[in-house]
ZAMARGU-4260 file (C-alpha; in steps of 0.2 Angstrom, whole numbers, plus 5000, padded with zeros to 4 digits):
<rodrens>
0) 4202/6239/3971 | 4188/6242/3985 | 4169/6239/3985 | 4155/6250/3993 | 4148/6242/4006
5) 4140/6243/4025 | 4148/6228/4031 | 4166/6227/4039 | 4179/6222/4027 | 4196/6215/4028
10) 4209/6220/4013 | 4217/6203/4005 | 4225/6197/3990 | 4213/6184/3981 | 4226/6170/3986
15) 4227/6177/4005 | 4208/6176/4004 | 4206/6158/3997 | 4216/6151/4013 | 4208/6161/4026
20) 4192/6155/4019 | 4197/6138/4019 | 4204/6138/4037 | 4187/6142/4043 | 4176/6128/4035
25) 4170/6116/4045 | 4159/6099/4041 | 4147/6091/4053 | 4138/6073/4054 | 4128/6064/4067
30) 4134/6077/4079 | 4152/6078/4076 | 4160/6094/4069 | 4177/6094/4063 | 4189/6106/4050
35) 4187/6101/4034 | 4203/6105/4026 | 4219/6097/4032 | 4231/6109/4023 | 4238/6111/4005
40) 4250/6103/3994 | 4259/6115/3981 | 4272/6115/3965 | 4275/6132/3964 | 4280/6142/3947
45) 4277/6158/3940 | 4259/6155/3938 | 4255/6153/3957 | 4272/6158/3967 | 4267/6175/3972
50) 4248/6173/3973 | 4243/6156/3982 | 4260/6153/3986 | 4264/6168/3995 | 4247/6166/4004
55) 4253/6148/4010 | 4268/6155/4016 | 4259/6168/4026 | 4248/6156/4033 | 4259/6141/4036
60) 4256/6140/4056 | 4237/6137/4054 | 4236/6131/4038 | 4247/6115/4035 | 4258/6116/4018
65) 4263/6100/4011 | 4278/6099/3998 | 4273/6087/3982 | 4284/6080/3968 | 4272/6077/3956
70) 4256/6086/3952 | 4245/6071/3948 | 4253/6063/3962 | 4248/6077/3975 | 4229/6075/3968
75) 4230/6056/3972 | 4239/6061/3989 | 4221/6071/3992 | 4211/6056/3986 | 4219/6045/3999
80) 4215/6058/4012 | 4197/6059/4008 | 4195/6041/4008 | 4204/6039/4025 | 4191/6054/4032
85) 4173/6046/4024 | 4172/6060/4012 | 4172/6072/4028 | 4189/6080/4023 | 4200/6085/4010
90) 4216/6093/4005 | 4218/6109/3993 | 4231/6107/3977 | 4239/6122/3970 | 4249/6123/3954
95) 4257/6133/3941 | 4251/6136/3924 | 4251/6125/3909 | 4261/6109/3912 | 4259/6109/3930
100) 4242/6113/3929 | 4237/6099/3915 | 4247/6086/3924 | 4232/6085/3937 | 4218/6082/3925
105) 4221/6064/3929 | 4221/6064/3948 | 4205/6075/3944 | 4196/6060/3934 | 4200/6050/3947
110) 4193/6058/3961 | 4177/6064/3951 | 4176/6045/3947 | 4176/6039/3964 | 4166/6054/3972
115) 4179/6060/3982 | 4182/6077/3987 | 4200/6087/3982 | 4200/6106/3980 | 4212/6111/3964
120) 4218/6128/3961 | 4227/6128/3945 | 4234/6147/3942 | 4229/6152/3925 | 4234/6166/3912
125) 4233/6186/3914 | 4214/6190/3916 | 4220/6207/3909 | 4227/6202/3894 | 4240/6217/3896
130) 4255/6206/3891 | 4261/6195/3878 | 4258/6176/3877 | 4261/6170/3895 | 4276/6156/3896
135) 4266/6139/3894 | 4250/6147/3889 | 4240/6140/3876 | 4233/6149/3862 | 4218/6144/3852
140) 4215/6153/3837 | 4195/6150/3838 | 4192/6158/3856 | 4201/6171/3867 | 4194/6165/3883
145) 4199/6147/3881 | 4215/6142/3890 | 4222/6124/3896 | 4211/6123/3910 | 4195/6122/3902
150) 4201/6104/3902 | 4196/6100/3918 | 4179/6105/3914 | 4176/6085/3908 | 4183/6080/3926
155) 4176/6092/3938 | 4161/6090/3947 | 4161/6110/3949 | 4172/6121/3937 | 4175/6141/3938
160) 4188/6153/3933 | 4191/6169/3944 | 4196/6183/3935 | 4189/6196/3946 | 4191/6196/3966
165) 4172/6199/3966 | 4169/6181/3961 | 4179/6174/3973 | 4167/6172/3987 | 4151/6164/3976
170) 4163/6153/3968 | 4172/6146/3985 | 4153/6144/3993 | 4148/6133/3978 | 4165/6123/3980
175) 4160/6119/3997 | 4144/6114/3992 | 4149/6100/3980 | 4164/6096/3990 | 4152/6092/4005
180) 4138/6083/3995 | 4136/6066/3998 | 4129/6065/3979 | 4138/6076/3969 | 4156/6076/3976
185) 4172/6075/3968 | 4185/6087/3960 | 4182/6106/3961 | 4193/6116/3951 | 4195/6134/3951
190) 4206/6141/3940 | 4215/6156/3945 | 4224/6170/3935 | 4240/6174/3942 | 4237/6192/3941
195) 4220/6190/3950 | 4230/6180/3962 | 4238/6193/3967 | 4227/6208/3968 | 4219/6216/3982
200) 4202/6217/3988 | 4191/6222/4003 | 4183/6206/4006 | 4169/6205/4018 | 4173/6198/4035
205) 4159/6188/4036 | 4167/6178/4020 | 4181/6172/4034 | 4170/6168/4049 | 4169/6147/4055
210) 4156/6140/4046 | 4147/6121/4048 | 4142/6113/4033 | 4130/6099/4039 | 4129/6083/4029
215) 4112/6077/4029 | 4105/6059/4027 | 4092/6059/4015 | 4078/6050/4018 | 4070/6039/4003
220) 4053/6041/3998 | 4042/6031/4008 | 4030/6024/3993 | 4047/6019/3985 | 4052/6010/4001
225) 4035/6001/4002 | 4036/5996/3984 | 4055/5991/3986 | 4049/5980/4003 | 4035/5972/3992
230) 4048/5966/3978 | 4059/5956/3991 | 4045/5949/4001 | 4041/5941/3983 | 4059/5934/3980
235) 4066/5916/3983 | 4084/5920/3980 | 4091/5938/3983 | 4107/5944/3984 | 4114/5960/3990
240) 4129/5969/3980 | 4136/5979/3994 | 4147/5996/3986 | 4158/6010/3993 | 4143/6021/3999
245) 4139/6008/4013 | 4157/6013/4021 | 4154/6032/4017 | 4138/6032/4024 | 4145/6023/4041
250) 4132/6010/4035 | 4141/5994/4041 | 4131/5990/4057 | 4115/5992/4047 | 4121/5981/4033
255) 4126/5966/4045 | 4108/5969/4053 | 4099/5969/4036 | 4108/5954/4031 | 4107/5943/4047
260) 4088/5949/4048 | 4083/5943/4031 | 4096/5929/4028 | 4101/5938/4011 | 4120/5935/4006
265) 4131/5950/4004 | 4142/5951/3990 | 4155/5966/3989 | 4162/5976/3975 | 4178/5982/3975
270) 4174/5999/3984 | 4163/5991/3995 | 4175/5977/4001 | 4177/5981/4018 | 4156/5983/4020
275) 4154/5966/4027 | 4167/5959/4040 | 4174/5944/4030 | 4170/5932/4042 | 4152/5933/4045
280) 4142/5918/4038 | 4132/5927/4025 | 4147/5936/4018 | 4149/5930/4001 | 4165/5940/3996
285) 4168/5947/3980 | 4156/5948/3967 | 4158/5953/3947 | 4172/5950/3935 | 4185/5952/3949
290) 4176/5941/3961 | 4174/5923/3965 | 4163/5911/3957 | 4155/5907/3974 | 4148/5924/3977
295) 4145/5925/3958 | 4135/5910/3956 | 4123/5917/3970 | 4121/5934/3959 | 4119/5923/3943
300) 4105/5913/3949 | 4096/5930/3960 | 4079/5935/3956 | 4081/5952/3966 | 4097/5960/3966
305) 4099/5974/3981 | 4111/5987/3976 | 4119/5997/3990 | 4130/6011/3986 | 4136/6004/3971
310) 4137/6013/3954 | 4136/5995/3945 | 4153/5995/3933 | 4155/5984/3921 | 4167/5975/3933
315) 4153/5973/3946 | 4142/5967/3931 | 4152/5957/3922 | 4150/5968/3907 | 4131/5965/3910
320) 4133/5946/3910 | 4132/5941/3928 | 4113/5942/3934 | 4108/5929/3923 | 4091/5926/3928
325) 4078/5931/3915 | 4066/5938/3928 | 4079/5947/3940 | 4072/5962/3948 | 4082/5977/3955
330) 4081/5988/3971 | 4094/6001/3971 | 4099/6011/3987 | 4110/6027/3982 | 4111/6046/3986
335) 4115/6048/3970 | 4099/6048/3958 | 4109/6042/3943 | 4116/6027/3953 | 4099/6024/3961
340) 4092/6022/3943 | 4103/6010/3934 | 4096/5992/3930 | 4081/5999/3928 | 4080/5997/3946
345) 4066/6000/3959 | 4076/6017/3965 | 4077/6022/3984 | 4086/6038/3984 | 4094/6041/4000
350) 4107/6037/4012 | 4113/6018/4016 | 4111/6018/4033 | 4094/6027/4036 | 4086/6019/4022
355) 4093/6002/4027 | 4084/6004/4044 | 4068/6008/4036 | 4068/5996/4022 | 4072/5982/4037
360) 4057/5990/4047 | 4046/5988/4030 | 4051/5969/4028 | 4042/5968/4047 | 4051/5952/4050
365) 4052/5943/4032 | 4067/5933/4028 | 4073/5921/4015 | 4068/5901/4016 | 4081/5890/4027
370) 4086/5882/4012 | 4090/5899/4005 | 4100/5904/4021 | 4110/5887/4021 | 4115/5889/4005
375) 4122/5909/4007 | 4132/5902/4021 | 4139/5887/4013 | 4146/5897/3999 | 4152/5909/4009
380) 4161/5895/4020 | 4166/5886/4004 | 4175/5902/3999 | 4184/5906/4015 | 4191/5888/4014
385) 4196/5892/3996 | 4207/5908/4001 | 4215/5898/4013 | 4220/5885/3998 | 4225/5898/3986
390) 4238/5907/3997 | 4245/5893/4006 | 4265/5893/4004 | 4271/5878/3995 | 4289/5872/3989
395) 4290/5882/3973 | 4308/5892/3972 | 4297/5909/3969 | 4282/5915/3977 | 4266/5916/3970
400) 4257/5934/3970 | 4244/5924/3980 | 4256/5918/3991 | 4265/5936/3992 | 4245/5942/3998
405) 4243/5929/4010 | 4260/5932/4019 | 4258/5952/4018 | 4239/5949/4026 | 4243/5938/4040
410) 4258/5952/4045 | 4244/5967/4043 | 4237/5973/4058 | 4217/5973/4063 | 4218/5995/4060
415) 4233/5994/4047 | 4229/5999/4030 | 4233/5991/4011 | 4232/6004/3997 | 4234/5998/3979
420) 4226/6002/3961 | 4227/5995/3942 | 4235/5981/3936 | 4232/5962/3943 | 4234/5964/3962
425) 4217/5972/3963 | 4208/5958/3956 | 4219/5948/3969 | 4215/5958/3983 | 4196/5958/3980
430) 4197/5939/3979 | 4209/5936/3993 | 4211/5949/4005 | 4204/5948/4022 | 4203/5969/4028
435) 4204/5971/4047 | 4193/5984/4048 | 4182/5996/4039 | 4195/6008/4034 | 4208/5994/4031
440) 4206/5992/4012 | 4209/6007/3998 | 4210/6000/3981 | 4208/6014/3968 | 4198/6005/3955
445) 4184/6017/3950 | 4195/6026/3937 | 4209/6009/3939 | 4222/6024/3940 | 4242/6017/3938
450) 4252/6030/3950 | 4239/6029/3965 | 4247/6017/3976 | 4262/6028/3983 | 4252/6044/3984
455) 4237/6036/3989 | 4246/6029/4003 | 4252/6045/4009 | 4235/6053/4009 | 4229/6038/4021
460) 4244/6041/4031 | 4242/6060/4032 | 4223/6058/4038 | 4226/6045/4051 | 4243/6044/4059
465) 4239/6031/4070 | 4238/6018/4057 | 4252/6008/4049 | 4248/6009/4029 | 4255/5997/4018
470) 4257/6001/3998 | 4256/5988/3987 | 4264/5993/3970 | 4269/5982/3954 | 4286/5986/3946
475) 4276/5994/3933 | 4266/6006/3940 | 4283/6010/3951 | 4289/6018/3935 | 4278/6028/3932
480) 4275/6038/3948 | 4288/6033/3962 | 4293/6049/3967 | 4282/6054/3981 | 4292/6041/3992
485) 4302/6056/3995 | 4286/6065/4002 | 4283/6051/4013 | 4300/6051/4021 | 4298/6071/4022
490) 4282/6070/4032 | 4290/6055/4045 | 4275/6044/4040 | 4274/6026/4046 | 4273/6018/4028
495) 4278/6003/4022 | 4279/6001/4002 | 4279/5984/3995 | 4287/5984/3977 | 4282/5968/3969
500) 4291/5963/3953 | 4284/5953/3941 | 4293/5958/3926 | 4282/5970/3915 | 4264/5975/3916
505) 4258/5959/3921 | 4239/5962/3922 | 4239/5966/3904 | 4251/5953/3898 | 4238/5941/3906
510) 4224/5950/3897 | 4233/5953/3880 | 4237/5933/3881 | 4217/5928/3883 | 4213/5941/3869
515) 4224/5933/3856 | 4239/5949/3857 | 4251/5937/3864 | 4258/5948/3878 | 4262/5960/3866
520) 4271/5976/3872 | 4270/5970/3891 | 4288/5965/3895 | 4302/5975/3899 | 4314/5966/3886
525) 4329/5975/3876 | 4326/5977/3859 | 4333/5962/3849 | 4342/5962/3833 | 4327/5964/3823
530) 4313/5976/3825 | 4305/5968/3841 | 4308/5968/3859 | 4315/5951/3862 | 4332/5954/3869
535) 4338/5952/3886 | 4326/5956/3900 | 4329/5972/3908 | 4334/5974/3924 | 4330/5987/3937
540) 4337/5988/3954 | 4321/5994/3963 | 4327/5991/3981 | 4341/6005/3977 | 4330/6018/3968
545) 4319/6017/3983 | 4333/6020/3995 | 4339/6035/3986 | 4323/6043/3992 | 4330/6039/4010
550) 4317/6026/4015 | 4323/6011/4023 | 4322/5995/4011 | 4322/5977/4012 | 4324/5964/3998
555) 4316/5946/4001 | 4315/5931/3989 | 4306/5917/3998 | 4292/5917/4011 | 4302/5917/4024
560) 4313/5931/4021 | 4297/5941/4015 | 4289/5938/4033 | 4304/5942/4042 | 4306/5959/4031
565) 4288/5964/4033 | 4290/5961/4054 | 4307/5972/4052 | 4297/5985/4042 | 4283/5986/4054
570) 4294/5989/4068 | 4304/6003/4060 | 4297/6019/4064 | 4297/6029/4045 | 4294/6026/4027
575) 4301/6006/4022 | 4302/5998/4007 | 4301/5979/4004 | 4304/5972/3988 | 4299/5955/3982
580) 4300/5946/3965 | 4284/5935/3962 | 4282/5921/3950 | 4275/5932/3932 | 4265/5916/3927
585) 4258/5909/3943 | 4239/5914/3944 | 4223/5903/3951 | 4207/5901/3944 | 4196/5915/3938
590) 4178/5921/3946 | 4168/5913/3932 | 4162/5929/3926 | 4166/5938/3911 | 4172/5955/3905
595) 4170/5964/3888 | 4185/5969/3881 | 4183/5968/3862 | 4195/5957/3851 | 4199/5960/3833
600) 4184/5954/3822 | 4197/5950/3807 | 4216/5945/3808 | 4229/5934/3801 | 4236/5931/3818
605) 4226/5912/3825 | 4228/5916/3841 | 4217/5931/3838 | 4205/5921/3828 | 4204/5909/3842
610) 4200/5925/3855 | 4187/5932/3843 | 4179/5915/3844 | 4176/5916/3863 | 4172/5935/3864
615) 4157/5930/3852 | 4150/5916/3862 | 4153/5928/3878 | 4146/5943/3870 | 4129/5934/3866
620) 4126/5934/3885 | 4125/5951/3886 | 4108/5961/3889 | 4101/5976/3897 | 4092/5974/3912
625) 4074/5982/3907
</rodrens>
């Protein structure tokens, strides 16, 4: 196929044109320009092996190809990569049609929820429809143009399907617009019919010239800044809630300056955990349902809440029960209008770094009273002391999870990275972990996606090989998605995975118990003589399984052995595993905040009846902030 044009053209297949275009994309922010794409992952099948697969083969010397083991895992690697690159870089993922494509849907959702750029190319059915039903093809009886890939529409920030080569150029440009947008970034999905991938076309040469996407720092409206300043000046007990947007904006220094200038204490969300130095006198620590009572006490009494780069998830707001002052008002700084307007706030729609600078100037030297500053500093100091108490190792025969984290934290270097996701560990990490650097903490809790831990660590390692990455994974999650350990070994990445065995789905076991469901379905036991799983505990040799992937493995049963194993793993130049068992029952005090998980309204079980009473008491405290 060809087109009439007066501009120079180059004849390429659609697959080749995709890779040529991606190679030429750059981003610039604050005067620094760098390549946007770090290469691509692909698992090949009949849908892409001769299309994008052939193109990746042809350009592998200039566009790195990485081999994945699981489609969801490949997307999670891209998420970890984008996090470490501060959203200024991305990876590409290509799959065949059918199950290979739909395996990526969960990863796409995780990327979009967390506002992280990944570019997905699921193969699709023949655009010409000249064949019968293609292997692994859905055939909806109500629409001929609907395929399995339409499932990506709900979890992508941008979706397109390229049925003709002429459609490729505008689709790629739209994809880059979304991927490089501070407000709209997330998963971008471009479905490529397998025949279209291999079709040749005379593409304009200009499509493949180097293109720089400038990442703007949007300024908030001046009148809005003035309104926000007046609200803050009228406050007596304000608090700052710092989210992931502070980190992605490189606004950590400006956040510290704002806190020091005003005396306002800073509570951090899960995504914003490393946005405030742990030892700073005004660092209140984790806030919300997975936070500490020290930060939550300040937030509960606050008359003004200043949210910076946060989405106000139900964990942050304790399901709309945390901010208890009846006269509380909100000021939100966010590049995304939807988040800036949450909690009926005075919205400052703009870049966190620039907005903090301008808002501090508008406050014109204002600060909280000396007593309020002292209260903030006292709560911050008390929480740091409480962390030391919780992680202190005692003479118990088995480590608690908190003690294990304390030993690990002491072993991790200032620039090293900790990676984790769903389960009980994110909550403990949110409360207890002391990040050494802004990019040293990657906990996927926006989508709470089990299985992120190992591939997420790989993404961090690929983005910055100068850092030692520690992937923290529970036994339940390990059984869901462990095979990307082989990818880490293949790429010679210096990653240490810590497999923490608490004999089942420990987080949900604890939650189930508090909700009257008696840890049902959360522990790994054989089926007994009746209908219940009440037989012997299932024993899994996690160390042997991890070793089978080619990683170096150590096992530890106590504090001394665990610390020694970590040191040996740190010294090992490659992918390593440390397996440790922890006490499944050992927990420390809660956050003093609530999380809304509905309990059955009627039940014959006494445990459920009691849990419902407690649930009703807490739900009565919920309210919308109007």
